[in-house]
C-alpha positions in Angstrom: 0.0 0.0 0.0 2.9 2.3 0.7 4.2 2.0 -2.9 0.7 2.7 -4.2 0.5 6.0 -2.2 4.0 7.0 -3.3 3.0 6.6 -6.9 -0.3 8.4 -6.3 1.6 11.3 -4.7 4.1 11.5 -7.5 1.5 11.5 -10.2 -0.7 14.1 -8.4 2.3 16.4 -8.0 2.9 16.0 -11.8 -0.5 17.5 -12.5 0.4 20.6 -10.6 4.0 20.9 -11.7 3.1 21.0 -15.4 1.0 23.6 -17.3 -1.2 20.9 -18.8 -2.7 20.2 -15.4 -3.7 23.8 -14.9 -5.0 24.1 -18.4 -7.3 21.0 -17.9 -8.5 22.4 -14.6 -9.2 25.8 -16.1 -11.1 24.3 -19.1 -13.2 22.1 -16.9 -14.2 25.0 -14.6 -14.8 27.2 -17.6 -17.3 24.8 -19.1 -19.0 24.2 -15.8 -19.4 27.9 -15.4 -20.7 28.4 -18.9 -23.1 25.5 -18.4 -24.4 27.0 -15.2 -25.2 30.3 -16.8 -26.3 29.2 -20.3 -28.2 26.0 -19.5 -29.0 25.7 -15.8 -29.9 29.3 -15.3 -30.9 30.2 -18.8 -34.3 28.5 -18.8 -36.4 31.4 -17.5 -38.1 31.2 -14.1 -37.2 27.9 -12.4 -37.1 26.4 -9.0 -33.7 26.4 -7.3 -33.8 22.6 -7.1 -34.4 22.4 -10.9 -31.5 24.7 -11.6 -29.2 22.6 -9.4 -30.4 19.4 -11.1 -29.6 20.9 -14.6 -26.2 22.0 -13.4 -25.3 18.4 -12.3 -26.8 17.1 -15.5 -24.2 19.1 -17.5 -21.5 18.4 -14.9 -21.9 14.7 -15.7 -20.9 15.4 -19.3 -18.0 17.7 -18.4 -16.7 15.2 -15.8 -16.9 12.2 -18.2 -15.0 14.1 -21.0 -12.5 15.6 -18.6 -11.7 12.2 -17.1 -10.8 10.8 -20.5 -8.2 13.6 -21.0 -6.9 13.5 -17.4 -6.3 9.8 -17.6 -4.8 9.6 -21.1 -1.2 10.2 -20.0 -1.1 7.9 -17.0 0.3 4.8 -18.7 0.5 5.7 -22.4 2.9 8.5 -21.7 5.1 6.2 -19.7 5.2 3.9 -22.7 6.0 6.7 -25.1 8.9 8.0 -23.0 10.2 4.5 -22.3 9.9 4.9 -18.5 7.2 2.1 -18.3 9.9 -0.5 -18.5 11.7 1.0 -15.5 8.5 1.2 -13.6 7.4 -2.4 -14.2 10.9 -3.8 -13.6 11.0 -2.2 -10.1 9.9 -4.3 -7.1 6.3 -3.3 -7.1 3.2 -5.0 -8.4 1.2 -4.0 -11.5 -1.9 -3.4 -9.5 0.0 -0.9 -7.3 1.0 1.1 -10.4 -2.5 1.1 -11.8 -4.2 1.9 -8.5 -1.7 4.6 -7.6 -2.1 6.3 -11.0 -5.9 6.0 -10.7 -5.9 7.5 -7.2 -3.8 10.5 -8.4 -6.2 11.2 -11.2 -9.3 10.9 -9.0 -7.7 13.2 -6.4 -6.9 15.8 -9.1 -10.5 15.6 -10.4 -12.0 15.9 -6.9 -9.9 18.9 -6.1 -10.9 20.7 -9.3 -14.6 19.9 -8.8 -14.6 21.0 -5.2 -12.9 24.3 -6.2 -15.9 24.9 -8.4 -18.5 24.2 -5.7 -19.1 27.9 -5.4 -21.0 27.7 -8.8 -24.1 25.9 -7.6 -23.8 27.6 -4.2 -24.3 31.0 -6.0 -27.9 29.9 -6.5 -28.4 30.5 -2.8 -28.1 34.3 -3.5 -31.6 34.4 -5.0 -33.0 31.0 -4.0 -32.8 28.1 -1.5 -30.6 25.1 -2.1 -30.5 22.1 0.1 -27.0 21.1 1.3 -28.1 17.5 1.0 -29.0 18.1 -2.7 -25.5 19.5 -3.3 -23.9 16.7 -1.4 -25.8 14.0 -3.4 -25.0 15.7 -6.7 -21.3 15.9 -6.0 -21.2 12.3 -4.7 -22.7 11.3 -8.1 -20.2 13.5 -10.0 -17.3 11.9 -8.2 -18.6 8.4 -8.7 -19.0 9.1 -12.4 -15.5 10.5 -12.4 -14.2 7.4 -10.7 -15.8 5.1 -13.3 -14.7 7.1 -16.3 -11.2 7.6 -15.0 -10.9 3.9 -14.4 -12.0 3.3 -18.0 -9.5 5.9 -19.0 -6.7 4.1 -17.2 -7.7 0.9 -19.0 -7.7 2.7 -22.4 -4.3 4.2 -21.5 -3.0 0.7 -20.7 -4.2 -0.6 -24.1 -2.8 2.3 -26.1 0.8 3.1 -27.2 0.1 6.8 -27.5 -2.0 9.3 -25.7 -4.1 10.0 -28.8 -5.0 6.4 -29.0 -5.7 6.3 -25.3 -8.3 9.2 -25.8 -9.9 7.3 -28.7 -10.1 4.0 -26.9 -11.4 5.5 -23.7 -13.9 7.8 -25.5 -15.4 4.9 -27.4 -15.9 2.8 -24.3 -17.5 5.7 -22.4 -19.7 6.6 -25.4 -20.9 3.0 -25.7 -21.9 3.0 -22.0 -23.6 6.4 -22.3 -25.6 5.4 -25.4 -26.5 1.9 -24.3 -29.9 3.1 -23.1 -30.7 3.9 -26.8 -30.1 0.2 -27.6 -32.5 -0.8 -24.8 -35.3 1.1 -26.6 -35.1 -1.2 -29.7 -34.6 -4.5 -27.9 -36.9 -6.8 -25.9 -36.4 -8.3 -22.5 -34.0 -9.5 -21.1 -31.6 -7.6 -23.3 -33.7 -4.4 -22.8 -33.0 -4.5 -19.1 -29.4 -5.5 -19.6 -28.6 -2.5 -21.8 -30.5 -0.2 -19.6 -28.6 -1.4 -16.5 -25.3 -0.7 -18.3 -26.3 2.9 -19.1 -23.8 5.3 -17.6 -26.2 8.1 -17.3 -29.9 7.3 -18.1 -30.5 4.7 -15.3 -28.0 5.6 -12.6 -27.2 9.3 -12.6 -30.6 11.1 -12.6 -31.3 10.3 -8.9 -28.0 12.0 -7.9 -28.8 15.1 -9.8 -32.2 15.2 -8.0 -30.5 14.9 -4.6 -31.2 11.2 -4.0 -28.5 8.6 -3.3 -29.4 5.0 -4.1 -27.3 2.0 -3.1 -27.9 0.4 -6.5 -26.4 3.4 -8.3 -23.4 3.7 -6.0 -22.7 0.0 -6.4 -22.9 0.3 -10.2 -20.3 3.0 -10.4 -18.0 1.3 -7.9 -18.4 -2.0 -9.8 -17.6 -0.4 -13.1 -14.5 1.2 -11.5 -13.3 -2.1 -10.2 -13.9 -4.0 -13.5 -12.0 -1.3 -15.5 -9.1 -1.2 -13.1 -9.0 -5.0 -13.0 -8.8 -5.1 -16.8 -6.0 -2.5 -16.8 -4.0 -4.6 -14.4 -4.4 -7.7 -16.6 -3.3 -5.6 -19.7 -0.2 -4.5 -17.7 0.6 -8.1 -16.7 0.2 -9.3 -20.3 2.6 -6.7 -21.6 5.1 -7.5 -18.9 5.5 -11.1 -20.1 5.8 -10.3 -23.8 
């Protein structure tokens, strides 16, 4: 566990030592701010709870997209620069490398998202917002970030370049987001299966409405585990080539 935390601390520091980390953070906060003003607050007279729900709806999309770009460098960059060989030949396990890099990306995303918590809090100036609603929404956003970052780590493990990592991860996330559309043209049990896989349609709306369901939390955690498990297996397969 000590090696995992050391890797996580090193990678987290890399986000703040390079300009790319600040650029990604600025772009994410910019799009969240634009979404709040143009979409969440731009619909005329609305209840404060509806405005917050619309903000988290857009935040789902910005978080999923940002996670793909945040995670693209984690393993693919190590392979491009040739440092992956040194990392994997050191006395640490592949799962420690994967989990350490994942934790650093999740911590970076959480910091950026929490910095922007003032955005939905601004609604309190002219309306009333439940602290529980904000808490549930941010729990959902971080769970989505966890799942998509894990998928991004898997895509980065598969790819030889960061561009390919973005493509692989983006395709996997897009399939999960759009799986609810497939459920509309299929019959049971496939209909229920594809709907249960939906990254947004089935599992995120309760969070944006201020409700935390154990089923939805379990889905995002399970997706995170499966993606990280797959990334570890890819690392192990490459080690023995």
